[in-house]
N, C-alpha and C positions, 0 to 999 in steps of 0.2 A: 773610784770605779763603781761604788755602790750606786753612784748615781746614773751610770751606763745601764747597768745590769737590767731594768725593764725594759729598756728600748734592744739589748741584744735579744733578750727573751722574745719578746712583740715580733722583732726581724725575724727570727727563728720558725718562730710559729707561723707566719707570713710565707715565708720559704719554704717551710712544709707543708702548709696548706695551697701553695701555686703547683708544689712538686704532685701534689695527691691530685688536683684537680686534673692534671697534666696527664699525670699515669692512667685515671683512671676514665679518661676520656680521649686517650690513646691505645697505647701498647698493653694497658692494664685493665681494659673495658672488657665487662662479660656479653656485651648487647650480639646475638648472630646476626650475619648478614640476611637481607629481605629478596625474596626469590619473587616474581611476577610476570605471569604468562599472559599475552594479550590476547587469548581467544581457548574458545574450550577445545580441546583436546583429548575428547571419551574417543573419537571415531578420524580415523585417518582414511583416504581412499586414496585414488591414483596418485595424488600429489599432496602434500601438507605444507605449506610456509608458515612458520611460528615465530615470533620474537621474545625471546627472554631475557628480562631486564634483573641484572645484580648489581645489591645499592650494598655498599656499608658507609656510612657517614662519619663515623669516628676511625678507627685503625685501618680502613681501606681493604680493597680486596686483594686477597694473596694468591687464591686459585679458583679457577670454575670448570666444571665440566657437564658434560650432557651426553649419556649413552640410552640406547634402545636394547633390549635385550627380549629373545624371542627363542623356547627350544633351549634354554642354556646358552644361547648364541649374541657375545655382547657386541656392540658396533659402536664404537665412539663417535657421535656427531660434531661434539665440540670438544677442545680441550685447553685452556688458558694458563698459565701462568705470569703473574705481575710480578716486573721485578723492583717497584718502587711501591712505597704505600699513597699517593698521589692519587690512583685511580679510586675515585669512590661510587662511581656507577660504570656501566658497561651493558649494554646490549648488544646480546649474540641474536643472528638471525641462523635460524633452522630450518634445513628443509627435509622433508621425511619421504622420501621413494620409495616405495615397495618394490616398485618392479626389479629398479637398479640395485635395491640393498637387498633382493631375492627374500622377501618378507612373504611368506603366505595368509591369507587370509584367517584371522582369529587374534586372539589375545598376545597382546606384549606388554613390556613393561619400560615406561621412559623414567631414568634415573637423572636427577639434575641436582647437582652439589655447589656449595660457596664455600670457601673458607676466609677467614680475613687474616687480620697480620698481628692481632692481639698477642699477648703471651701466650695464650691458652688457646689460640687457633680456635675461634669460635667456628663452627661449621652449623650449615643448614642443607638437609637436606630434603629434597621435595622428589614424592612416586607418585606417578599415575599410572593407573591400568589404561591402555589405549585398545581399541578393536580395529583391527588392520580389515578394512572392507573396500577392494579396489575392483569388483563387481558392480556396475552400475544397474540400474533398473530397469528393465523390460517396459513396455507398454502393449496393452493388446487394446484393442477398438474394438468393440460391440456396434458401433455405428458406422458400416462401410459409405453409405451414401448419404450426403451431405448436401440437398440443395437449399442456395441460402441467397437471397434480395439484398443490393445496395440497401443500407441502412436497417436492415433486417435481424432478425437475431436466429442463432445455431445452436442448437440442446446438443451434446454429446455423450455416451456413457463409455467408460472402459475401466481397466484397471491395470494395477504395475506387479509386478513380479515379488515385490520385498516394499516394506513400508516406506512412505518418504515425506518428506519436510515441505517440500514445494511443489505443487502440480498445478495444472490448468493448460489454459490455449494462449498460446500468443497470437496474435492477427496485426503484422508487420510489427509495429513497437510498443502494442498496444495489450496489457496482458489481463487475463482472465481468470478466477481462481476457481480450481477444480474444489469440490465438496464430496467427503466421505459419504456413501450411502448404503442402502441395503437392497437390495432387488433378486425376487425367489430365494430370500433367505441368503444369499450372497453380497461379499463385499464388493464394492465398485463404488467408482468416482462417476460424478456427473459435473458439467459444467456448461453452465450457458455462458456463452459470447456473443459480442458483437459484430456487423460488419457495417464499416463506415459506408457514407454514401456514395464515396469515393471508390469502393472496392470495384476492381475488376477482374475476370477471368483470366489466367496467366499471368500477372501482373502484381496480385497480393497474393503476399507469403503468410500459409497460415500453419502452426506448428503446436503439438501436442507437446508437453516438456514434462519431466518429472526429477527432481532430485533430492539425492536421499541423505540420513544424517553427517554421512561421509563425505560429502559435496560432490559424490557423483552423480553426472548429468546424462539424462537422453532427451532427445529431442525426436520426434519423426514426424514426416511431414500429412497430413489430415487431408484425405483424400475428399475433393468438393466439387461442385459446380456451382459458379456466381453467374446468377441471371442478370440479364441488360435490363434496366430503367432507366428511364430519364425522369426528373423532375421538373416541377415548372419553374419559371422565369416570373417576377414581377416587378412593376415601376409603383412605389407607393411617392405619391406627391404629399409633401408636409405643408398645413395651411400653417398660416401666424395664428389664427385661432386655437388649433391645436397645441402649437410648442406653448403659446401665452396660458392655456387651462392645465396641461399637464407637466411642464418642468418645474415650477415649483415647488411641487411634491417632491422632486429629486433632490434642488436646491437645500430643501430644509430639511431633508432628511442623510445628506451627503455633504459633508465640510469641502469637497474639491470640487466642488459645485456652486457655492456660492460666489457670488462676484461675476459670474459669468451671464452672456446674454441667454434667453432662450434657445439660440441656434448653438451657441457654444457648448449648452448644456447638453444638448441632445446629443452632439457630435460626443463630448464624452460620454455621457450614456451608451450610445451603439456602441461604442469600440471600449474603453477602459472598464468603464463598471460592467458589459456583458460578458466582458472575457473573467472579470472578478468572480461575479455571482456563479459562473458556471464551475470555476475552478472549486466557490464554497461546494456548491453541490455535489461536485466530486468527493469532497472531503466527507461532506456528512455521508455519503454514501460508501465508504470504504468498510465500514464495519456493517455487517449482517449477519441474520440469522444462520447458522447451519445447517438450515431443514426447510424444506418447501412448505410454505404455509398457502399459497393461493392454492384457488382448485377451481377447476373449470373455465369457461369461457369468461374473460374480461368486460367487466359491463360499461356499455356508454352511455354519457350524458341520455337522460329521456328528455323526447319531444326536441334536439338541439341539430341546428344546420351548424356544417361544418363551412368557416369563414376563412378558415388557412389550414394547409394539412404539411406533416411531415416532409421537409426536404425542399420549401419553397425557398427559392432563393427572392431575395429582395434587395432592390436597389433603391435606395432614397435619395428623391430629388426636392430641392427648395430654391423657385424662382429659375427654374429649367437648370440648373446646375446639379450632379449628383454629390450629395455629401457624405456619401457612405453604404455599406452593405451589410447583409447578415443574413444568415441561413436559420429558416423556422422550423425548431429540434421537436416539433411537439403537434399537436390539433387542437386549433381554437374552436371550441363549438358556440354556439350562441343559443338561447331560449329567452326566457322571460326575464326581465330586473329579478335582480337578489334570486334568482331559481337554488333550490335544493342542488348540493353535490354529492353525492353517495361515494364512497369507497369501492373501486372498480374491483376490488375480493380482498379477503383474507390476509391480514398483516399485522404490525405493528408499528404506530407511529412514530416514523424515525424524527420528524421536526415540524417544529409549527413556527410562525414568524413573519417576519416581513423581510425581503430578500432582493432590493434593488428593482430591477428589470421585471421580478414574477409577481412584485407587489404581495400582500401576503399571502402564505403559500403553505401547504400542508404533504407532507412527504411521507410514505407509505413503505416499509420493508415487506415485501414477499417472499423472505430466504432466499440464500444460495446467490446473491450480490445482484437481486432483481426490486427495481423500487418503481413508485407510481408518483407523480408530481401534481397538484392540483395548484393552477397560479389565478391572479388578480382576483384574488376573493374578495368577497366584500367584510364577511364573516367566519372565523373560524371556531367550530365546536369541538374539538376535539383536544387531548395536551399530549405531550411528548412522555412516549411509553405504553401508552393507552392499546390495547389490542381492539381491533375491529374487524367489522365481519364483512362480507360481500352487502352492500345495500345500505349500511348503516350509513345515515347523515353526517356528513365532516365539517361542512360549512354552506356558503352562500355565494353566490356566483358576485362579482364585482368590476370594478375598472381599475383597481389598486394596481402600480408600477407602471410599466409602458403598454397598455391599453388603450385603445382609441376608443371602445365601448364596453359595455358588459356584457363579459364573455368568461368562459370557462378555459384556461389555456392546458391541456391533458398532454403530458408525456411521459415517458418510460424510461429509466435508465436500466442499462445491464451492463456490468463490468464497467463503471462509471462513464459508459458511452452511451446518449441517448439512442435510440433505436424506434420502429417505425410502430405507433398502436397499433395500427389498423391489423396488421398479423393478428395480433393477441385479443381482437377483436370478432375474429372468424374461427368456430370449433371448427372446421375442417382444417384448418391450418395448425390449429393447435395440435389436432387427432394425428396428422398426421408427420410433422416435427418435433413431437414430443410426445403422446401417449405413446406412438408406435415404439420410438427410441429405444421408449425404455421398457418397453414388453420384451425384454432379452430373454432368449433361450438359453440355456447353458448347456 
């Protein structure tokens, strides 16, 4: 008997240890259930759908509940009793509909609770103070007359009846942000937005939108007149000498072009690379200073002749066959070789570097979603983040990128879309379409 006693004791110890491990990881565990909510619920508008996940990985869920209380009146949104200890996790979809539930604007309390199957019935409660706000914001326009050129810019000023989280102008599917500003000591919102070159009166939708913290959204049609405008078309014949001269630059800078013939490289550059570069430009121009940095008429390059205009539609031909198309989204200006390039207006340098078809490029942020670009440069004389004043030298012209000769490609982007620079070179256009709109009388 003495021989087996140590083994019996060891077996009992193991048995007790196993029972303890099982007990304290199931019915005897002390951990409370976990409650997670998939979104911010501080404010509820006309309708709010949320997902609440209840988790208890040890003894499992016993019951869960969700209630909302306002003026001491509680309404049960969910109540579930779990019949076994198998359910370790469950996600409950909750809908808060203030109108149907007869909740008024103001404070309410959301109570969320979960109890597990442990011997001690561990319980978790989560309480959230929420604001019921079912009234959408109102939009009040201060610019009732808006004449817009295809490919041009429009500026509007307005206010909303309450603070909003998102506001701006939507032209078809293109959204341009609105920025808070102060005019005559009154809070307003200003939005610069672009009109595509394809914009037409009667067919192009322009809406001002505003969405508050509760998710209530209002949109109104913007009164406008889109003028008629025709853009030039041109055929550009590609020579072997041009392809042999320019395409090696792209082959060396872009792995996707290596191993291609000069003609194949051009087709890739004019299609895929052009699209990628324009996407990169829009990404760079997503973050803008929330205030106006520019002042007065934008500068045009001195003593420079226009070689190509905004909106020019180009068809490229090689040996009598059409091999691609493009639309020129800026103005090409040619002066002397290696001519100095000035900042068109005050701003902050948002980007410098090499960017495909644009070659060496500088991008300047003028605030409120408004940027100028300077492409094909031979040299760059500014750095990212540097403040520049109108007329400061930022670089010198060259023929980097998809350029047939030494010149400056000057472009403007508003709301992530190219617009015609010629408007911003015209002081009368700026006065009529920007300054007078900002001279709001309250």
